[in-house]
TIZAFI-891249 format. One line per 8 residues: number of its first residue (from 1); for each residue x, z, y of N, C-alpha, C, O. Coordinates in Angstrom, 1 decimal, padded with zeros to 4 digits. Atoms other than C-alpha are relative to their C-alpha. Example, Ala and Ser with C-alpha at 12.3 -4.5 7.8 and 13.67 -1.06 7.14 Angstrom:
2
1 = 000.9:000.0:-001.2:012.3:007.8:-004.5:000.9:000.0:001.2:001.9:000.7:001.2 | -000.9:000.0:-001.1:013.7:007.1:-001.1:-000.8:000.8:001.1:-000.3:000.9:002.2
This chain:
94
1 = 000.7:000.5:-001.1:164.5:148.1:-154.2:-001.3:-000.8:-000.5:-001.2:-001.6:-001.4 | 001.4:000.5:000.5:160.8:147.1:-154.6:-000.2:-001.1:001.0:-000.2:-000.8:002.2 | 000.4:001.3:-000.7:160.0:143.6:-153.4:-001.1:-000.7:-000.4:-001.4:-000.8:-001.6 | 001.0:000.9:000.3:157.2:141.4:-153.4:000.2:-001.4:000.6:000.1:-001.4:001.8 | -000.1:001.1:-000.4:157.7:137.8:-153.1:-001.0:-000.9:-000.3:-001.4:-001.1:-001.4 | 001.1:000.9:000.0:155.0:135.3:-152.3:000.6:-001.4:000.1:001.1:-001.7:001.2 | -000.7:001.2:000.0:156.3:131.8:-153.4:-001.1:-001.2:000.4:-002.3:-000.9:000.2 | 001.1:001.2:-000.4:154.5:128.4:-152.3:-000.1:-000.6:-001.3:000.8:-000.6:-002.2
9 = 000.6:000.9:001.1:152.5:126.1:-154.7:001.0:-001.2:000.0:000.9:-001.9:001.0 | -000.9:001.3:000.3:155.1:123.4:-155.8:-001.0:-001.3:-000.1:-000.7:-002.3:000.5 | 000.6:001.2:000.1:152.4:121.0:-156.7:-000.8:-000.4:001.5:-001.1:-001.5:001.9 | 000.5:000.4:-001.4:150.8:121.3:-153.1:001.1:-000.6:000.8:000.9:-001.6:001.5 | -001.1:000.5:-000.7:154.1:120.8:-151.7:000.5:-001.3:-000.4:001.2:-002.0:000.3 | -000.3:001.6:000.6:154.5:117.6:-154.0:-000.8:-001.2:000.7:-000.4:-002.3:001.1 | 001.0:001.0:-000.3:151.3:116.2:-152.9:000.1:-000.2:001.6:-000.2:-001.2:002.1 | -000.2:000.1:-001.3:152.1:116.9:-149.2:001.3:-000.9:000.2:001.3:-001.8:001.1
17 = -001.3:000.9:-000.1:155.6:115.2:-149.5:-000.5:-001.5:-000.3:-000.4:-002.5:000.5 | 000.5:001.3:000.3:154.0:112.3:-151.3:-000.9:-000.7:001.0:-000.7:-001.9:001.3 | 000.9:000.5:-001.0:151.2:111.9:-148.7:000.6:-000.4:001.3:000.2:-001.3:002.0 | -000.7:000.4:-001.2:153.5:111.9:-145.8:001.1:-001.1:-000.2:001.6:-001.8:000.7 | -000.8:001.2:000.1:155.8:109.4:-147.5:-000.9:-001.4:000.2:-000.7:-002.4:000.8 | 001.0:001.2:-000.5:152.7:107.1:-147.7:-000.3:-000.5:001.4:-000.4:-001.6:001.8 | 000.3:000.2:-001.4:152.0:107.6:-144.0:001.1:-000.5:000.5:000.8:-001.3:001.4 | -001.2:000.4:-000.7:155.6:107.0:-143.1:000.1:-001.7:-000.4:000.3:-002.5:000.5
25 = 000.1:001.3:000.2:155.3:103.7:-145.0:-001.1:-000.9:000.7:-000.9:-002.1:001.0 | 001.1:000.7:-000.7:152.0:102.7:-143.4:000.4:000.0:001.5:-000.1:-000.9:002.2 | -000.3:000.0:-001.3:153.4:103.6:-140.0:001.0:-001.3:000.2:000.9:-002.1:001.1 | -001.0:001.4:-000.1:156.3:100.9:-140.7:-000.8:-001.0:-000.2:-000.6:-001.9:000.7 | 000.9:001.4:-000.2:153.7:098.3:-141.4:-000.7:000.0:001.3:-000.8:-001.0:002.0 | 000.8:000.3:-001.5:151.7:099.2:-138.3:001.1:-000.4:001.2:000.7:-001.1:002.2 | -001.1:000.1:-001.2:155.0:099.1:-136.2:000.2:-001.5:000.0:000.2:-002.2:001.0 | -000.4:001.6:000.2:155.7:095.4:-137.7:-001.3:-000.8:000.5:-001.2:-001.9:001.1
33 = 001.1:000.6:-000.4:152.1:094.5:-137.2:-000.3:000.0:001.5:-000.7:-001.1:002.0 | 000.0:000.0:-001.6:151.9:095.4:-133.6:000.9:-000.8:000.7:000.6:-001.5:001.7 | -001.1:000.8:-000.6:155.1:093.9:-132.9:-000.2:-001.5:000.1:000.0:-002.1:001.1 | 000.6:001.4:000.3:153.8:090.5:-134.2:-001.1:-000.4:001.0:-001.1:-001.6:001.5 | 001.0:000.6:-000.8:150.8:090.4:-132.0:000.2:000.6:001.4:-000.6:000.3:002.3 | -000.4:-000.4:-001.5:152.5:092.1:-128.8:-000.6:001.1:000.6:-000.7:001.2:001.8 | 000.9:-001.3:-000.3:150.4:095.3:-128.7:001.1:001.2:000.2:001.2:002.0:-000.7 | -001.2:-001.1:-000.2:153.4:097.7:-127.3:-000.7:001.5:000.0:000.0:002.5:-000.2
41 = 000.6:-001.6:000.1:150.9:100.8:-127.0:000.0:000.2:-001.5:000.4:001.3:-001.9 | 000.1:-000.3:001.4:150.2:100.4:-130.6:001.4:000.2:-000.5:001.6:001.2:-001.2 | -001.3:-000.3:000.7:153.9:100.1:-131.5:000.6:001.4:000.5:001.3:002.1:-000.3 | -000.4:-001.2:-000.7:154.7:103.2:-129.1:-000.6:001.3:-001.1:000.1:002.1:-001.7 | 000.6:-001.1:000.7:152.0:105.4:-131.0:000.2:-000.2:-001.6:000.0:000.8:-002.3 | -000.5:000.0:001.4:153.1:104.1:-134.6:001.4:000.5:-000.1:001.6:001.2:-001.1 | -001.3:-000.7:-000.2:156.6:105.1:-133.7:000.0:001.4:000.1:000.9:002.1:-000.5 | 000.2:-001.5:-000.2:155.3:108.5:-132.7:-000.5:000.4:-001.3:000.0:001.5:-001.7
49 = 000.7:-000.3:001.5:153.3:108.7:-136.2:001.1:-000.1:-001.0:001.1:000.7:-002.0 | -001.1:000.2:001.0:156.5:107.6:-138.0:001.0:001.3:000.2:001.4:001.9:-000.8 | -001.0:-001.0:-000.4:158.7:110.2:-136.2:-000.6:001.3:-000.8:000.1:001.9:-001.7 | 000.5:-001.2:000.6:156.3:113.2:-137.1:-000.4:000.0:-001.5:-000.6:001.1:-002.0 | 000.2:000.2:001.6:155.5:111.9:-140.7:001.3:000.3:-000.7:001.4:001.0:-001.7 | -001.1:-000.1:000.5:159.1:111.8:-141.4:000.6:001.4:000.0:001.2:001.9:-001.0 | -000.3:-001.4:-000.5:159.8:115.3:-139.7:-000.6:000.9:-001.3:000.1:001.5:-002.1 | 000.7:-000.9:000.8:157.3:117.0:-141.7:000.1:-000.4:-001.5:000.0:000.5:-002.4
57 = -000.4:000.3:001.4:158.0:115.1:-145.0:001.3:000.5:-000.5:001.5:000.7:-001.7 | -001.5:-000.5:000.4:161.6:116.3:-145.0:-000.1:001.6:000.1:000.6:002.3:-000.7 | 000.2:-001.5:-000.1:160.5:119.8:-144.1:-000.7:000.4:-001.2:-000.2:001.3:-001.9 | 000.8:-000.5:001.2:158.0:120.0:-146.9:000.9:-000.2:-001.5:000.9:000.5:-002.5 | -000.7:000.2:001.0:160.4:118.3:-149.4:001.2:001.1:-000.1:001.5:001.5:-001.2 | -001.0:-001.0:000.0:163.2:120.7:-148.5:-000.4:001.4:-000.4:000.3:002.2:-001.1 | 000.5:-001.2:000.7:160.9:123.6:-149.0:-000.3:000.1:-001.5:-000.1:001.2:-002.1 | 000.2:000.2:001.4:160.0:122.4:-152.4:001.4:-000.1:-000.8:001.4:000.6:-001.9
65 = -001.1:000.2:000.7:163.5:121.5:-153.5:000.8:001.4:000.0:001.4:001.8:-001.0 | -000.8:-001.3:-000.1:165.1:124.9:-152.2:-000.6:001.1:-000.5:000.1:002.1:-000.7 | 000.9:-000.9:000.4:162.3:126.8:-153.5:-000.3:001.4:000.9:-000.3:002.5:000.4 | 000.0:-001.1:-001.1:161.9:128.8:-150.2:-001.3:000.6:-000.2:-002.2:-000.1:-000.3 | 001.2:-000.8:000.0:159.1:131.7:-150.4:-000.7:-000.2:001.2:-000.1:-000.7:002.2 | 000.9:000.0:-001.2:156.4:131.9:-148.0:000.5:001.4:000.8:001.0:001.3:001.9 | -000.4:-001.2:-000.5:157.2:135.7:-147.4:000.4:000.8:-001.0:000.0:000.6:-002.2 | -000.7:-001.1:000.7:159.1:138.6:-148.8:-000.2:001.4:000.5:000.5:001.7:001.5
73 = 000.3:-001.4:-000.3:157.8:142.1:-148.5:001.0:000.9:-000.7:001.0:001.0:-001.9 | -000.9:-000.9:000.5:160.6:144.7:-148.9:-000.5:001.4:000.2:-001.7:001.6:000.4 | 000.6:-001.4:-000.4:160.3:148.6:-148.4:000.0:000.2:001.3:-000.9:001.0:001.7 | 000.1:-000.2:-001.4:160.9:148.5:-144.8:000.0:-001.3:000.5:-000.2:-001.2:001.7 | 000.0:001.2:-000.5:161.0:144.8:-144.0:-001.0:-001.0:-000.6:-001.5:-001.0:-001.8 | 000.9:001.0:000.5:158.9:141.8:-144.1:000.7:-001.4:000.6:000.7:-001.5:001.9 | -000.4:001.2:-000.2:160.4:138.4:-144.0:-000.9:-001.3:-000.2:-001.3:-001.7:-001.3 | 001.1:001.1:000.0:158.2:135.4:-142.9:000.9:-001.3:000.0:001.9:-001.3:000.8
81 = -000.8:001.1:-000.2:159.8:131.9:-143.6:-000.9:-001.2:000.4:-001.6:-001.7:-000.5 | 001.0:001.0:-000.6:157.9:129.3:-141.4:000.5:-001.5:-000.3:001.7:-001.6:-000.6 | -000.2:001.5:000.4:158.1:125.5:-142.2:001.1:-000.6:000.7:002.1:-001.2:000.2 | -001.1:000.9:-000.9:160.2:124.1:-139.3:001.0:000.8:000.8:001.8:000.3:001.5 | -000.6:-000.7:-000.9:161.8:127.0:-137.8:001.3:000.7:-000.8:001.1:001.2:-002.0 | -001.3:-000.5:000.7:165.5:128.2:-138.8:-000.2:001.5:-000.6:-000.8:002.3:000.1 | 000.2:-001.3:000.4:165.4:131.4:-140.8:000.5:001.1:000.8:000.0:002.2:000.8 | -000.6:-001.1:-000.7:167.5:133.5:-138.4:-000.9:000.0:001.5:-000.6:000.7:002.5
89 = 000.7:-000.2:-001.4:164.8:132.9:-135.5:-000.5:001.2:000.3:-000.1:002.2:-000.3 | 000.6:-001.4:-000.5:162.7:135.6:-133.8:-001.2:000.2:-000.8:-001.8:001.2:-000.7 | 001.1:-000.4:000.7:159.9:135.1:-136.3:000.5:000.7:-001.2:-000.5:001.0:-001.9 | -000.4:-000.8:001.1:162.0:137.0:-138.9:000.0:001.5:000.5:000.8:001.9:001.4 | 000.1:-001.4:-000.5:160.9:140.6:-138.5:000.9:000.8:-000.7:001.1:000.4:-001.9 | -001.1:-000.9:000.8:163.4:143.3:-139.5:-000.5:001.4:000.0:000.2:002.2:-000.6
């Protein structure tokens, strides 16, 4: 079976994970700062930032630790592994 596996750059994933970790810590500091001065719109926006940064940080870290490839080309199949969609979703072509 002839396959071509395109793997992801592990250094890029490491930098994305580290950058999102710094963003997560900054969002936590923003939440505490906005709570102290009573700006609740800023608190809401900071919590939203925190939610998405943790979501993507975990997705990139999981992809890095599990060594998930970007895509696999087989003889008659192409499997694409997106970042946040489960592998058995409709994006997987057979």
